[in-house]
N, C-alpha and C positions, 0 to 999 in steps of 0.2 A: 315851300310847300315840293316836291321834289313831284318829276311823272308818275315812276316809278310806287310810293303814297298816296299819290291820286287815285293811283290806275286799283289800288289795293282796298283802298274803301268804296269805288265803285263797285264791284266785286262784290265784297262785302254785304255791303248796302243789296246788291241785289240779292245775290244767294245768300243767303244764312245757313250759321249756319248747323246743320240736323245732330241732333244728338239722338243718337240709336238708340238709348239707352228707354227714351220718350216713345217713337216709335215701335219700337215691339211692345210696352208695353199702350197704343194704343192699339195695336192690332188688336191683340187678347181683349185691350176692355168693349171693342167698334166689335167684334168678332166672337163674341160670349154667349155659346150655347147651351153651357151644363147646370140649369139651375139649384142645381143639391151641392158644390166644390163651396165649399167655404176660404172665409180670404184668406186662408193661410197655405193652403192650394193651389188659390190661383194667382195670390204673391211665384209661393215655390216657381210654378210654372212658367211667368216671362222670366223668371233668376235663369232655367236655365235652359229659357232662348236665349237670353243674354252673356251663360259665359259660349257654347256653342257657335256663335254671332263672334267674342273678342277669341275662339276661339278659331275661328270660320278663317278671319280676319288675322290670323299669325299673331295674333297678339297677345303672350304669353304675360298666365302666373303664374308663381311661385306654391307648390301644394302646401308649404306650412304659408302662403298667407290665399288660402279660397273660406277658408270657415267669415276668416275678419271679412276682408269680402259679399259674402254672404251676408252678414249681420245687417250692412254695412248697405250692401243691395235691398234686402229686406226693406228695412229703416228707412228711406228715402222712394223705393214705389210704392206703401202701406205709402206714406204722406202727401206721395201725388194724385190715388186714390182717394179718396179725401177728402183734399182738392179739386177734384174732378168731379167726383157726384157726391158735391158739398149741394148739396139743397134738396135731394131727391133719396128718395126710403132703404133701395134696392138697384143692381146694376143695371135691372134690368126694364126698370123705374128712369134711367137717365138713360138706358140705349131705345125706347120705346119713343123718346124726345128730341133725338139726332136723328139730325132726316139722310140719306142716304147718299147727298154732295160728298155729308163730312165722312161717309162711311165707301166710299169710295173713292178720298184724297188719301182716307189715311194707308188701305190693301195701295195705296199703288203709292206711299214712299216705304213702304213695306217692303210690293216685288222690289224694288231699288235700292235698299239695305238690302236684299236677298241674297241679289244679285255682283250684288258686290258694284252697285254702280255707285257713287257719291257724288253731297255737294263739289265736292271737292274737285272732282275731276271736270264739274261741270265749269270749274272755274280753270282753272287749266287750258279745259278746253275754250275759253272763251276770249284769254291773256292771249291766244296763237295768233 
């Protein structure tokens, strides 16, 4: 194994990749406030934030593919939600069982994502 591959493996295990959709999803989940919001609206808000993030980070989605993207995102987020709150009767019950440490971690990850700092930037900085 070359030195470059060893370094890449070392840095990739030290800084696991961050899924921006999942970070945005967790931000909404752990900071859920409006108990009258239904699942469709909840997921729609996550999709809006994710599409804003894509635009901010200069990722272009062709207009003719936006509806397909929204449909796929809806299904993916719905699956993440079901897996995350499995065993709880509601999002509120799930949040009440989660600690403040988890919420703080989620908020920190979201802030980094919103500020444009990514894990890749950390890896590049560590490689110098």
